VEXKOLLUM-6608 format. One line per 8 residues: number of its first residue (from 1); for each residue x, y, z of C-alpha. Coordinates in Angstrom, 1 decimal, always signed. Example, Ala and Ser with C-alpha at 12.3 -4.5 7.8 and 13.67 -1.06 7.14 Angstrom:
BEGIN
1 = +12.3,-4.5,+7.8 ~ +13.7,-1.1,+7.1 $
// end
This chain:
BEGIN
1 = +93.0,+102.1,-29.2 ~ +94.4,+100.4,-32.3 ~ +97.5,+99.5,-34.3 ~ +99.1,+102.1,-36.3 ~ +102.0,+102.2,-38.9 ~ +104.3,+104.4,-40.7 ~ +102.3,+106.0,-43.7 ~ +104.6,+104.3,-46.3 $
9 = +104.2,+100.7,-45.4 ~ +101.5,+100.2,-48.1 ~ +98.9,+98.4,-45.9 ~ +95.9,+99.7,-44.2 ~ +94.1,+96.5,-43.3 ~ +95.6,+93.3,-41.8 ~ +93.9,+90.3,-40.2 ~ +94.0,+89.7,-36.4 $
17 = +96.4,+86.7,-37.2 ~ +98.8,+88.9,-39.1 ~ +98.8,+91.6,-36.3 ~ +99.7,+88.9,-33.8 ~ +102.3,+87.3,-36.1 ~ +103.9,+90.9,-36.5 ~ +104.0,+91.5,-32.8 ~ +105.3,+88.0,-32.2 $
25 = +108.0,+88.6,-34.8 ~ +106.8,+85.8,-37.1 ~ +106.1,+88.4,-39.9 ~ +109.0,+90.8,-40.3 ~ +108.5,+92.6,-43.7 ~ +105.4,+94.4,-44.7 ~ +105.5,+92.7,-48.0 ~ +104.4,+89.4,-46.2 $
33 = +101.1,+91.2,-45.7 ~ +100.7,+92.9,-49.1 ~ +102.7,+96.0,-48.5 ~ +105.9,+97.5,-49.2 ~ +109.3,+95.6,-49.1 ~ +110.2,+97.3,-45.9 ~ +111.3,+95.6,-42.7 ~ +108.8,+95.9,-39.9 $
41 = +109.9,+97.8,-36.9 ~ +107.9,+97.0,-33.9 ~ +107.5,+99.8,-31.1 ~ +106.0,+98.6,-27.9 ~ +104.7,+100.7,-24.8 ~ +106.7,+99.9,-21.7 ~ +105.8,+96.9,-19.6 ~ +103.2,+97.8,-17.1 $
49 = +101.7,+100.3,-19.3 ~ +97.9,+100.3,-19.4 ~ +97.9,+100.8,-23.1 ~ +100.2,+97.8,-23.4 ~ +98.1,+95.6,-21.2 ~ +94.8,+96.5,-23.1 ~ +96.7,+95.8,-26.6 ~ +98.1,+92.5,-25.5 $
57 = +94.9,+91.3,-24.0 ~ +92.4,+92.4,-26.7 ~ +94.7,+92.9,-29.8 ~ +97.1,+90.1,-29.2 ~ +94.6,+87.7,-27.5 ~ +96.6,+87.6,-24.3 ~ +99.9,+86.9,-25.9 ~ +103.2,+88.8,-25.0 $
65 = +104.8,+90.4,-27.9 ~ +108.4,+89.8,-28.9 ~ +111.1,+91.7,-27.3 ~ +111.3,+95.2,-29.1 ~ +112.1,+98.8,-28.4 ~ +109.7,+100.2,-25.6 ~ +108.6,+103.7,-25.2 ~ +107.4,+105.1,-21.9 $
73 = +104.7,+107.4,-23.5 ~ +102.3,+107.6,-26.3 ~ +103.4,+110.9,-27.6 ~ +106.9,+109.5,-28.2 ~ +105.3,+106.5,-29.8 ~ +103.4,+108.5,-32.2 ~ +106.4,+110.7,-33.2 ~ +108.5,+107.4,-33.7 $
81 = +105.9,+105.8,-35.8 ~ +105.5,+108.8,-38.0 ~ +109.2,+109.3,-38.3 ~ +110.4,+105.5,-38.7 ~ +110.0,+103.7,-42.0 ~ +108.3,+100.3,-41.4 ~ +107.2,+101.2,-37.9 ~ +104.2,+99.7,-36.2 $
89 = +102.8,+100.2,-32.7 ~ +99.5,+100.9,-31.0 ~ +97.9,+104.1,-29.7 ~ +94.7,+105.4,-28.2 ~ +92.5,+107.2,-30.7 ~ +93.3,+110.5,-29.0 ~ +96.8,+110.3,-30.2 ~ +95.9,+109.4,-34.0 $
97 = +96.5,+111.9,-36.7 ~ +97.6,+112.1,-40.3 ~ +101.1,+111.5,-39.8 ~ +100.5,+107.7,-39.6 ~ +98.1,+105.2,-41.0 ~ +95.5,+103.6,-38.5 ~ +95.1,+100.1,-39.4 ~ +91.9,+98.3,-39.9 $
105 = +91.8,+94.8,-38.4 ~ +89.9,+92.2,-40.4 ~ +88.1,+94.9,-42.4 ~ +86.9,+96.8,-39.3 ~ +87.9,+100.4,-38.9 ~ +89.1,+101.7,-35.6 ~ +86.4,+104.2,-34.9 ~ +84.4,+105.4,-31.9 $
113 = +81.3,+104.0,-33.4 ~ +82.8,+100.5,-34.0 ~ +83.9,+100.6,-30.3 ~ +80.5,+101.6,-29.0 ~ +79.1,+98.3,-30.3 ~ +82.1,+96.3,-30.0 ~ +82.6,+95.8,-33.7 ~ +86.3,+97.0,-32.7 $
121 = +87.5,+94.8,-29.8 ~ +90.7,+96.5,-28.8 ~ +89.4,+98.9,-26.1 ~ +89.1,+99.3,-22.5 ~ +87.7,+101.8,-20.0 ~ +89.7,+104.5,-18.3 ~ +89.3,+104.2,-14.6 ~ +89.3,+106.3,-11.5 $
129 = +90.3,+104.6,-8.3 ~ +90.2,+105.5,-4.5 ~ +92.2,+103.9,-1.8 ~ +89.2,+103.4,+0.2 ~ +85.5,+104.4,+0.1 ~ +85.4,+107.9,-1.2 ~ +85.1,+110.9,+0.9 ~ +82.1,+113.2,+0.0 $
137 = +84.4,+115.5,-1.9 ~ +86.0,+112.6,-3.9 ~ +82.5,+111.2,-4.6 ~ +81.2,+114.6,-5.9 ~ +84.3,+114.7,-8.2 ~ +83.6,+111.2,-9.6 ~ +79.9,+112.1,-9.8 ~ +81.0,+115.3,-11.8 $
145 = +83.2,+113.2,-14.2 ~ +80.2,+110.9,-14.8 ~ +77.9,+113.8,-15.5 ~ +76.4,+114.8,-18.8 ~ +78.2,+117.9,-18.6 ~ +81.6,+116.3,-18.8 ~ +80.8,+113.0,-20.7 ~ +78.9,+115.1,-23.5 $
153 = +81.7,+117.8,-23.9 ~ +85.1,+117.3,-22.3 ~ +85.5,+113.6,-22.9 ~ +84.8,+113.9,-26.5 ~ +87.0,+117.1,-27.0 ~ +89.9,+115.0,-25.4 ~ +89.4,+112.2,-27.9 ~ +87.8,+109.6,-25.7 $
161 = +84.3,+108.1,-25.8 ~ +81.7,+108.9,-23.4 ~ +80.4,+106.2,-21.3 ~ +76.9,+107.2,-22.3 ~ +77.6,+106.5,-25.8 ~ +78.5,+102.9,-25.2 ~ +76.0,+100.2,-26.5 ~ +78.0,+97.3,-24.7 $
169 = +79.9,+96.9,-21.5 ~ +83.1,+94.9,-20.5 ~ +83.3,+93.2,-17.2 ~ +86.8,+92.7,-15.4 ~ +87.0,+89.3,-17.1 ~ +86.6,+90.9,-20.5 ~ +83.3,+89.4,-21.3 ~ +81.2,+91.8,-23.2 $
177 = +77.3,+92.3,-23.0 ~ +74.9,+94.5,-24.5 ~ +73.5,+97.5,-22.5 $
// end
């Protein structure tokens, strides 16, 4: 995932510190980061959202963003960023399109290849959970989801990255190691 902004903000690359300062309310106009003289409109995902938790942990280095409008789903966020002058938010790559600008951070583009080697650090795994040890049927489904058949077709078609493409892994504490 990565930060996205309205197409007319006049910026396509910001520093990590600027990103944090925008979401903390310290930077309030795009001209402060070299863009248009337009007030910044922060749009957050709802508290408790996995997208928000990932963005706060890896995009904002664990800081909690300022109070701002919150949206329950990424589709609404994408629509609001596209239609609201000065808007900024964050979205999974599967929601990115040409109605908004995907912001580079410290010169690094938000791309699949940059996630796979951890050049782009704002990412997390999607998870599948079971309440207890999986039944044989549940384990068969998990195995199917992790199979080459699904990982090399459906996962990419839906805008996600196959686990088999990753060159790094991240543990529960957020530490990254090479595969």
